[in-house]
C-alpha positions in Angstrom: 101.7 109.0 65.5 104.6 107.0 64.1 104.4 103.3 63.2 100.6 103.2 63.8 98.3 101.8 61.1 98.1 103.9 58.0 96.6 107.4 58.7 93.8 108.5 56.4 93.8 112.3 55.9 90.7 114.0 54.5 92.2 116.8 52.4 89.0 118.9 52.2 89.7 122.5 53.2 93.5 122.1 53.7 96.1 124.3 52.3 98.4 122.3 49.9 101.8 123.6 51.1 101.1 123.3 54.8 99.5 119.9 54.4 102.3 118.6 52.2 105.1 119.7 54.7 103.4 117.9 57.6 102.7 114.7 55.6 106.3 114.7 54.3 107.7 114.8 57.9 105.5 111.9 58.9 106.6 109.8 55.9 110.2 110.4 56.7 109.6 109.1 60.3 108.1 105.9 59.0 104.4 106.6 59.0 102.1 105.4 56.2 99.7 108.1 55.0 96.7 108.0 52.7 95.4 111.3 51.4 91.8 111.3 50.1 89.5 114.0 48.6 92.4 115.8 47.0 90.0 117.6 44.6 88.9 119.8 47.6 92.4 121.0 48.4 92.9 124.8 48.6 95.7 127.4 48.0 95.8 131.0 49.0 95.3 133.7 46.4 92.6 134.5 43.9 91.5 132.0 41.3 92.6 134.2 38.4 96.1 134.8 39.9 96.6 131.1 40.5 95.4 130.2 37.0 97.9 132.6 35.4 100.7 131.1 37.6 99.7 127.5 36.5 99.6 128.4 32.8 103.1 129.9 33.2 104.2 126.7 34.8 102.9 124.8 31.8 105.4 126.7 29.6 108.4 125.2 31.6 109.7 122.2 29.7 112.9 120.7 28.3 113.8 122.5 25.1 115.3 119.6 23.3 112.8 116.9 24.4 109.7 117.9 26.3 109.1 114.2 27.3 112.0 114.5 29.7 110.1 116.8 31.9 109.1 118.6 33.9 105.8 116.7 34.0 102.7 118.9 34.5 100.1 116.8 36.3 96.5 117.9 36.0 95.0 115.4 38.5 94.7 116.8 42.0 96.1 113.7 43.6 99.2 113.9 41.5 99.6 117.6 42.2 99.7 116.8 45.9 102.0 113.9 45.3 104.4 116.1 43.4 104.3 118.8 46.1 105.2 116.2 48.8 107.9 114.7 46.6 109.5 118.1 46.4 109.8 118.1 50.2 111.5 114.7 50.4 115.0 113.7 49.4 113.4 111.4 46.8 116.6 110.6 44.9 118.0 108.8 48.0 116.9 105.4 49.3 115.5 107.0 52.4 113.4 109.5 50.5 112.3 107.0 47.9 111.1 104.6 50.7 109.2 107.5 52.3 107.4 108.3 49.0 106.4 104.6 48.8 104.6 105.0 52.1 102.2 107.7 50.5 98.9 107.0 48.7 96.9 109.8 47.2 93.3 109.7 45.8 90.7 112.0 44.2 87.4 111.3 46.1 87.3 108.5 48.7 87.6 105.1 47.2 87.0 101.8 49.0 88.2 100.7 51.6 89.0 104.2 52.9 85.3 105.3 52.7 84.7 103.1 55.8 87.7 104.2 57.8 88.1 107.0 60.2 89.5 110.1 58.5 91.7 112.8 60.1 92.1 116.5 59.6 95.3 118.4 60.3 94.4 121.7 62.2 97.8 123.3 61.4 97.0 123.1 57.7 93.3 124.0 57.7 92.5 127.1 55.6 89.9 128.4 58.0 92.4 128.4 60.9 95.5 129.6 58.9 94.1 132.3 56.6 92.3 135.5 57.6 88.6 135.4 56.8 89.0 138.2 54.2 91.8 136.5 52.3 91.1 135.1 48.8 91.7 131.4 48.2 91.3 128.9 45.3 89.8 125.4 45.4 92.3 123.4 43.4 89.6 121.2 41.8 88.1 124.2 40.1 91.5 125.3 38.8 92.4 121.9 37.6 89.1 121.5 35.6 90.1 124.6 33.6 93.6 123.5 32.7 92.9 119.9 31.6 91.5 117.7 34.4 88.5 115.9 32.9 87.2 113.8 35.9 85.5 116.5 38.1 82.0 115.4 37.2 82.8 111.7 37.8 84.3 112.4 41.2 81.4 114.6 42.1 78.9 111.9 41.1 80.7 109.1 43.1 81.0 111.4 46.1 77.3 112.0 46.1 76.7 108.3 46.2 79.2 107.8 49.0 77.6 110.6 51.1 74.1 108.9 50.8 75.5 105.6 51.9 77.5 107.2 54.7 74.4 109.1 56.0 72.4 105.9 56.1 75.1 104.1 58.0 75.4 106.9 60.5 71.6 106.9 61.1 71.6 103.2 61.6 74.5 103.5 64.1 72.8 106.2 66.1 69.6 104.0 66.3 71.7 101.0 67.6 73.3 103.2 70.2 69.9 104.5 71.4 68.5 100.9 71.7 71.6 99.8 73.6 71.3 102.7 76.0 67.6 102.0 76.6 68.3 98.3 77.2 71.0 99.1 79.8 68.7 101.5 81.5 66.0 98.9 81.6 68.3 96.3 83.1 69.3 98.7 85.9 65.7 99.4 86.8 64.5 95.8 86.5 67.2 94.5 88.9 65.9 96.5 91.9 64.7 93.4 93.8 68.1 91.7 93.2 70.1 94.6 94.7 70.3 93.2 98.3 71.5 89.8 97.0 74.0 91.3 94.7 75.3 93.7 97.4 75.8 90.7 99.7 78.4 89.4 97.2 80.0 92.7 96.6 78.3 93.6 93.3 76.7 96.9 94.3 74.6 98.6 91.5 
């Protein structure tokens, strides 16, 4: 996986902590990683429980000057970025360089909407949590604590899905025509088989 072209990870249905730990490891090894659809990340625990925890987190600040931190990001992409940063030695040159190799996005912006996207099975909620366990979609939580772009991202995603579906149907039709053409060539060359076989091109 290391030193390949940038890997695009589709965050939909992944657990934040597990995903962040695996991405952090790859970044430290030199891999460039792009995380898209961060608004569909998930965390274990009920929605109410996680909202209470986040509201408590908002109370943590520097007493003398709140501008000095900690910074409470509301955007999902920055939440993931902050989680990954906490798993890197970001105050060293090595950790800072690793963090520079990470890109995070809400939704799937161009050009990543036309690139192959990966999932990480070790971080998928359906594979890691029991079916009866409660979980929270981070986008819903963020919308209730100050994130204002949920509707915009949803609208852009709907447009992207329509374009992606049209591309897929066109691709399937092209593959079908190619398969039919190859089959036709094989059947039409029946009278040429003896000649081709003589030259070592058996069909």
